[in-house]
DRENPAVO-184087 format. One record per residue (C-alpha): chain; x negated, y negated, z negated. Coordinates in nm, 3 decimals. Layout:
N
PT  cadena     east    north       up
PT       A        X        Y        Z
...
This chain:
407
PT  cadena     east    north       up
PT       A    0.000    0.000    0.000
PT       A   -0.137   -0.346    0.094
PT       A   -0.204   -0.573   -0.205
PT       A   -0.062   -0.925   -0.207
PT       A   -0.378   -1.034   -0.396
PT       A   -0.714   -0.872   -0.454
PT       A   -0.827   -0.883   -0.817
PT       A   -1.067   -1.171   -0.740
PT       A   -0.798   -1.365   -0.553
PT       A   -0.554   -1.314   -0.839
PT       A   -0.806   -1.453   -1.089
PT       A   -0.875   -1.752   -0.864
PT       A   -0.501   -1.808   -0.817
PT       A   -0.440   -1.809   -1.193
PT       A   -0.734   -2.044   -1.258
PT       A   -0.654   -2.287   -0.975
PT       A   -0.290   -2.323   -1.079
PT       A   -0.366   -2.322   -1.453
PT       A   -0.124   -2.037   -1.516
PT       A   -0.110   -1.929   -1.879
PT       A    0.228   -1.757   -1.925
PT       A    0.480   -1.544   -1.738
PT       A    0.714   -1.833   -1.658
PT       A    0.443   -2.044   -1.496
PT       A    0.319   -1.744   -1.297
PT       A    0.670   -1.677   -1.164
PT       A    0.717   -2.041   -1.060
PT       A    0.382   -2.036   -0.881
PT       A    0.473   -1.714   -0.702
PT       A    0.803   -1.867   -0.590
PT       A    0.612   -2.163   -0.445
PT       A    0.357   -1.940   -0.271
PT       A    0.621   -1.706   -0.137
PT       A    0.831   -2.000   -0.017
PT       A    0.538   -2.140    0.179
PT       A    0.465   -1.796    0.327
PT       A    0.830   -1.758    0.422
PT       A    0.835   -2.105    0.581
PT       A    0.533   -2.021    0.792
PT       A    0.695   -1.693    0.901
PT       A    1.008   -1.882    1.014
PT       A    0.802   -2.127    1.217
PT       A    0.615   -1.839    1.379
PT       A    0.945   -1.670    1.467
PT       A    1.063   -1.982    1.648
PT       A    0.727   -2.007    1.829
PT       A    0.784   -1.654    1.960
PT       A    1.146   -1.733    2.053
PT       A    1.053   -2.042    2.255
PT       A    0.732   -1.901    2.398
PT       A    0.508   -2.186    2.284
PT       A    0.371   -2.319    1.956
PT       A    0.469   -2.649    1.800
PT       A    0.155   -2.828    1.922
PT       A    0.122   -2.650    2.257
PT       A    0.408   -2.818    2.444
PT       A    0.200   -2.832    2.764
PT       A    0.250   -2.457    2.808
PT       A    0.623   -2.483    2.761
PT       A    0.816   -2.271    3.016
PT       A    1.171   -2.313    2.881
PT       A    1.428   -2.593    2.873
PT       A    1.495   -2.508    2.508
PT       A    1.304   -2.688    2.233
PT       A    1.277   -2.750    1.859
PT       A    1.552   -2.947    1.695
PT       A    1.458   -3.014    1.336
PT       A    1.538   -2.806    1.029
PT       A    1.829   -2.711    0.804
PT       A    1.767   -2.693    0.431
PT       A    1.875   -2.373    0.259
PT       A    1.842   -2.222   -0.088
PT       A    1.784   -1.847   -0.097
PT       A    1.722   -1.595   -0.373
PT       A    1.447   -1.337   -0.378
PT       A    1.296   -1.101   -0.631
PT       A    1.065   -1.387   -0.728
PT       A    1.354   -1.627   -0.792
PT       A    1.542   -1.902   -0.604
PT       A    1.360   -2.119   -0.350
PT       A    1.438   -2.402   -0.110
PT       A    1.332   -2.348    0.249
PT       A    1.389   -2.526    0.580
PT       A    1.526   -2.315    0.864
PT       A    1.392   -2.438    1.201
PT       A    1.653   -2.504    1.471
PT       A    1.646   -2.505    1.848
PT       A    1.837   -2.736    2.081
PT       A    2.054   -2.463    2.233
PT       A    2.135   -2.302    1.898
PT       A    2.014   -1.963    2.020
PT       A    1.754   -1.908    1.747
PT       A    1.867   -1.651    1.489
PT       A    1.572   -1.573    1.259
PT       A    1.533   -1.212    1.155
PT       A    1.351   -1.282    0.830
PT       A    1.634   -1.504    0.694
PT       A    1.953   -1.428    0.884
PT       A    2.231   -1.680    0.932
PT       A    2.454   -1.709    0.624
PT       A    2.212   -1.489    0.427
PT       A    2.150   -1.614    0.073
PT       A    1.958   -1.320   -0.073
PT       A    1.632   -1.212    0.087
PT       A    1.589   -0.899   -0.119
PT       A    1.815   -0.641    0.043
PT       A    1.700   -0.393   -0.221
PT       A    1.912   -0.590   -0.469
PT       A    2.220   -0.500   -0.266
PT       A    2.100   -0.142   -0.243
PT       A    2.054   -0.138   -0.619
PT       A    2.403   -0.281   -0.678
PT       A    2.554   -0.016   -0.450
PT       A    2.357    0.257   -0.628
PT       A    2.465    0.135   -0.972
PT       A    2.827    0.110   -0.857
PT       A    2.807    0.463   -0.718
PT       A    2.692    0.585   -1.060
PT       A    2.998    0.437   -1.228
PT       A    2.854    0.119   -1.377
PT       A    3.109   -0.154   -1.444
PT       A    3.080   -0.492   -1.273
PT       A    2.994   -0.642   -1.614
PT       A    2.706   -0.397   -1.663
PT       A    2.583   -0.462   -1.309
PT       A    2.595   -0.839   -1.370
PT       A    2.391   -0.801   -1.690
PT       A    2.136   -0.563   -1.539
PT       A    2.074   -0.762   -1.220
PT       A    2.066   -1.086   -1.418
PT       A    1.795   -0.954   -1.649
PT       A    1.575   -0.827   -1.365
PT       A    1.634   -1.077   -1.084
PT       A    1.788   -1.377   -1.255
PT       A    2.094   -1.356   -1.030
PT       A    2.456   -1.404   -1.133
PT       A    2.662   -1.110   -1.003
PT       A    3.038   -1.161   -1.037
PT       A    3.299   -0.888   -0.993
PT       A    3.397   -1.051   -0.663
PT       A    3.037   -1.043   -0.540
PT       A    2.997   -0.676   -0.634
PT       A    3.315   -0.603   -0.439
PT       A    3.191   -0.796   -0.134
PT       A    2.856   -0.617   -0.142
PT       A    3.002   -0.269   -0.186
PT       A    3.269   -0.337    0.078
PT       A    2.986   -0.339    0.332
PT       A    2.986    0.039    0.286
PT       A    3.346    0.077    0.410
PT       A    3.276    0.070    0.789
PT       A    2.994    0.322    0.737
PT       A    3.221    0.539    0.523
PT       A    3.494    0.538    0.788
PT       A    3.241    0.629    1.055
PT       A    3.127    0.920    0.832
PT       A    3.489    1.029    0.782
PT       A    3.537    1.048    1.160
PT       A    3.196    1.194    1.250
PT       A    3.172    1.508    1.468
PT       A    3.153    1.832    1.270
PT       A    2.988    2.165    1.339
PT       A    3.184    2.422    1.539
PT       A    3.154    2.698    1.280
PT       A    3.167    2.714    0.900
PT       A    3.151    3.050    0.722
PT       A    3.313    2.920    0.402
PT       A    3.539    2.629    0.318
PT       A    3.636    2.501   -0.028
PT       A    3.937    2.282   -0.098
PT       A    4.006    2.113   -0.426
PT       A    4.210    1.819   -0.547
PT       A    4.165    1.549   -0.813
PT       A    4.424    1.300   -0.935
PT       A    4.357    0.925   -0.969
PT       A    4.561    0.619   -1.057
PT       A    4.603    0.373   -0.770
PT       A    4.798    0.046   -0.766
PT       A    5.073    0.043   -0.508
PT       A    5.356   -0.208   -0.472
PT       A    5.272   -0.357   -0.810
PT       A    5.284   -0.023   -0.991
PT       A    5.033    0.246   -1.089
PT       A    5.085    0.556   -0.878
PT       A    4.929    0.900   -0.907
PT       A    4.731    0.983   -0.593
PT       A    4.562    1.316   -0.525
PT       A    4.227    1.312   -0.350
PT       A    4.141    1.623   -0.154
PT       A    3.779    1.701   -0.072
PT       A    3.690    1.963    0.184
PT       A    3.343    2.102    0.125
PT       A    3.203    2.362    0.362
PT       A    2.899    2.586    0.369
PT       A    2.743    2.578    0.713
PT       A    2.559    2.853    0.893
PT       A    2.232    2.751    0.720
PT       A    2.388    2.788    0.374
PT       A    2.399    2.413    0.310
PT       A    2.699    2.240    0.154
PT       A    2.858    1.963    0.354
PT       A    3.153    1.748    0.250
PT       A    3.366    1.728    0.564
PT       A    3.586    1.446    0.445
PT       A    3.804    1.274    0.188
PT       A    4.182    1.269    0.219
PT       A    4.416    1.078   -0.011
PT       A    4.776    1.194   -0.032
PT       A    5.069    1.152   -0.269
PT       A    5.202    1.507   -0.241
PT       A    5.084    1.840   -0.107
PT       A    5.288    1.974    0.182
PT       A    5.245    2.185    0.491
PT       A    5.278    1.866    0.699
PT       A    4.999    1.694    0.505
PT       A    4.764    1.993    0.534
PT       A    4.848    2.030    0.901
PT       A    4.726    1.672    0.958
PT       A    4.405    1.737    0.760
PT       A    4.322    2.060    0.938
PT       A    4.409    1.911    1.275
PT       A    4.169    1.628    1.193
PT       A    3.872    1.860    1.134
PT       A    3.970    2.062    1.440
PT       A    3.971    1.746    1.653
PT       A    3.628    1.661    1.513
PT       A    3.484    1.983    1.651
PT       A    3.552    2.272    1.410
PT       A    3.646    2.586    1.601
PT       A    3.625    2.865    1.345
PT       A    3.626    2.913    0.967
PT       A    3.580    3.258    0.817
PT       A    3.703    3.215    0.460
PT       A    3.881    2.929    0.280
PT       A    3.863    2.923   -0.100
PT       A    4.149    2.711   -0.233
PT       A    4.299    2.592   -0.560
PT       A    4.659    2.711   -0.507
PT       A    4.733    2.424   -0.271
PT       A    5.100    2.397   -0.178
PT       A    5.162    2.431    0.194
PT       A    4.801    2.505    0.280
PT       A    4.830    2.871    0.378
PT       A    5.096    2.808    0.644
PT       A    4.903    2.510    0.780
PT       A    4.571    2.691    0.814
PT       A    4.735    2.986    0.987
PT       A    4.871    2.738    1.243
PT       A    4.535    2.567    1.309
PT       A    4.281    2.840    1.226
PT       A    4.479    3.166    1.248
PT       A    4.178    3.395    1.192
PT       A    4.073    3.234    0.863
PT       A    4.096    3.446    0.547
PT       A    4.235    3.269    0.240
PT       A    4.104    3.333   -0.109
PT       A    4.295    3.171   -0.394
PT       A    4.069    3.056   -0.677
PT       A    4.072    3.327   -0.944
PT       A    3.947    3.089   -1.214
PT       A    4.246    2.860   -1.159
PT       A    4.474    3.164   -1.156
PT       A    4.334    3.270   -1.495
PT       A    4.389    2.922   -1.639
PT       A    4.746    2.914   -1.515
PT       A    4.813    3.263   -1.652
PT       A    4.685    3.183   -2.001
PT       A    4.853    2.843   -2.025
PT       A    5.145    2.973   -2.233
PT       A    4.979    3.271   -2.402
PT       A    4.971    3.266   -2.783
PT       A    4.626    3.204   -2.925
PT       A    4.626    3.533   -3.118
PT       A    4.691    3.727   -2.795
PT       A    4.458    3.536   -2.567
PT       A    4.135    3.733   -2.621
PT       A    4.294    4.071   -2.545
PT       A    4.511    3.922   -2.271
PT       A    4.205    3.783   -2.090
PT       A    4.013    4.109   -2.139
PT       A    4.293    4.309   -1.976
PT       A    4.332    4.053   -1.697
PT       A    3.959    4.071   -1.622
PT       A    4.000    4.433   -1.512
PT       A    4.214    4.307   -1.222
PT       A    3.968    4.074   -1.050
PT       A    3.653    4.271   -1.133
PT       A    3.789    4.597   -0.989
PT       A    3.569    4.762   -0.723
PT       A    3.837    4.753   -0.455
PT       A    4.193    4.636   -0.388
PT       A    4.357    4.965   -0.485
PT       A    4.182    4.965   -0.823
PT       A    4.273    4.598   -0.867
PT       A    4.638    4.669   -0.790
PT       A    4.641    4.958   -1.042
PT       A    4.485    4.728   -1.303
PT       A    4.761    4.474   -1.234
PT       A    5.024    4.747   -1.290
PT       A    4.870    4.831   -1.626
PT       A    4.854    4.463   -1.711
PT       A    5.223    4.432   -1.624
PT       A    5.319    4.732   -1.839
PT       A    5.140    4.586   -2.142
PT       A    5.219    4.216   -2.115
PT       A    5.505    4.182   -1.868
PT       A    5.787    4.161   -2.121
PT       A    5.608    3.906   -2.341
PT       A    5.455    3.691   -2.068
PT       A    5.655    3.750   -1.747
PT       A    5.540    3.425   -1.583
PT       A    5.175    3.536   -1.582
PT       A    5.260    3.867   -1.415
PT       A    5.493    3.702   -1.163
PT       A    5.218    3.458   -1.064
PT       A    4.971    3.741   -0.997
PT       A    5.233    3.934   -0.798
PT       A    5.340    3.636   -0.589
PT       A    4.984    3.537   -0.503
PT       A    4.832    3.883   -0.471
PT       A    4.778    3.867   -0.093
PT       A    4.545    3.568   -0.130
PT       A    4.398    3.670   -0.468
PT       A    4.291    4.010   -0.337
PT       A    4.099    3.887   -0.031
PT       A    3.771    3.911   -0.224
PT       A    3.797    4.293   -0.240
PT       A    3.711    4.308    0.132
PT       A    3.358    4.187    0.067
PT       A    3.036    4.291   -0.109
PT       A    2.945    4.144   -0.446
PT       A    2.726    3.865   -0.302
PT       A    3.015    3.724   -0.095
PT       A    3.268    3.776   -0.373
PT       A    3.064    3.554   -0.605
PT       A    3.088    3.253   -0.375
PT       A    3.453    3.285   -0.265
PT       A    3.646    3.401   -0.572
PT       A    3.645    3.048   -0.716
PT       A    3.612    2.688   -0.600
PT       A    3.351    2.639   -0.877
PT       A    3.060    2.616   -0.627
PT       A    3.176    2.257   -0.565
PT       A    3.233    2.181   -0.934
PT       A    2.895    2.005   -0.965
PT       A    3.018    1.740   -0.721
PT       A    3.356    1.722   -0.894
PT       A    3.188    1.674   -1.233
PT       A    2.982    1.387   -1.095
PT       A    3.293    1.227   -0.948
PT       A    3.478    1.257   -1.279
PT       A    3.181    1.112   -1.466
PT       A    3.166    0.812   -1.235
PT       A    3.540    0.746   -1.215
PT       A    3.615    0.785   -1.588
PT       A    3.528    0.416   -1.631
PT       A    3.802    0.322   -1.384
PT       A    4.152    0.329   -1.534
PT       A    4.296    0.265   -1.188
PT       A    4.196    0.154   -0.839
PT       A    4.345   -0.152   -0.665
PT       A    4.385    0.027   -0.330
PT       A    4.339    0.361   -0.159
PT       A    4.046    0.205    0.026
PT       A    3.864    0.113   -0.296
PT       A    3.904    0.471   -0.419
PT       A    3.783    0.610   -0.087
PT       A    3.484    0.372   -0.094
PT       A    3.366    0.483   -0.438
PT       A    3.408    0.853   -0.363
PT       A    3.207    0.817   -0.044
PT       A    2.930    0.640   -0.237
PT       A    2.923    0.916   -0.500
PT       A    2.901    1.183   -0.231
PT       A    2.615    1.005   -0.056
PT       A    2.439    0.945   -0.389
PT       A    2.447    1.317   -0.475
PT       A    2.396    1.460   -0.128
PT       A    2.033    1.565   -0.171
PT       A    2.102    1.761   -0.490
PT       A    2.423    1.933   -0.371
PT       A    2.332    2.033   -0.014
PT       A    2.053    2.282   -0.085
PT       A    2.102    2.631    0.059
PT       A    2.156    2.930   -0.167
PT       A    1.855    3.156   -0.221
PT       A    2.055    3.464   -0.122
PT       A    2.208    3.306    0.187
PT       A    2.019    3.522    0.439
PT       A    2.162    3.835    0.272
PT       A    2.511    3.686    0.276
PT       A    2.480    3.597    0.644
PT       A    2.373    3.951    0.728
PT       A    2.683    4.080    0.549
PT       A    2.906    3.833    0.732
PT       A    2.757    3.940    1.067
PT       A    2.837    4.303    0.987
PT       A    3.191    4.214    0.878
PT       A    3.280    3.962    1.152
PT       A    3.050    4.057    1.437
PT       A    3.049    3.818    1.732
PT       A    3.249    3.550    1.545
PT       A    2.928    3.489    1.350
PT       A    2.650    3.611    1.579
PT       A    2.740    3.380    1.867
PT       A    2.655    3.080    1.647
PT       A    2.320    3.216    1.527
């Protein structure tokens, strides 16, 4: 990295300017940086016009200098007054200090976006940035800065997708959003897929008021229009209307209902004194070696607990076709499809960030924050599983050309 000062130059700088404390050093740096910036602006205009200020004889353009406009900008060194050179035709747009730009240090904006994505309140951001950079950051300014992400987020939401995903996870989270002057419950649905390399990829964010076959049809049609042609297995959290919709758009896709959510729903109304034995007996169902053994375990479970807890048994019976999909696969595949928990790390991060927000002013503000969280955690959540090559070999054996043609 290039040094701004060598050690000898720094000593000479301190001595020449009689700098004895941090405040005087900062003021001197602001002055030096301002002069450097001014010179850079003049050089930019020289390049734009094709001749230097004192070399008008070599001028080959009908454009010329036209004075300066004073401007105060902020940098990591502090605020400074500079003079932006103008040209007669008004064509000069300096790159180093863009028109309407008041903060030179773009990393400040990056830092604000990063802090916002980690769930910091606007008050905390104001305090933090004020202490480090001496800038006043209001809630309105934080909103304006983070709103710059929205066009990028929308482009990401509509980006082309891969043609083939072995596994898809769908899960929903509920948030409070202001609508028509009232707080409304909105469910956010994230679709996370594992691609052919074993890497997790969030395909998109969809905000809906209610689950329905129509809603899921629109979501699945969206990812189909963005390039997805085949999905092997979809692991879902008992989403209403999803099964019919996916059969319509991706008819070959197997559906596995999340067993962990099924267990939670089954034990919701079980007496505490019965719960340990109830869960032990229920475990025999989903850990059975094959579907026949699982079905027999469900019969035994029904005989023992059916009269006392009929709802739990009915739920297993009604959802058996999608709960039993896992029995078709070896243990390695079962582990990654029997529950939506593989995406829980992302969900936990989202909950941690959004817990400071009692409600969101709009759907767009909610979408913006979720996108920022996803981007902020992408590196840590997209790593491939260590056993992915073994899983892919098993999928090739099971699905044949549906998989091999994409390898």
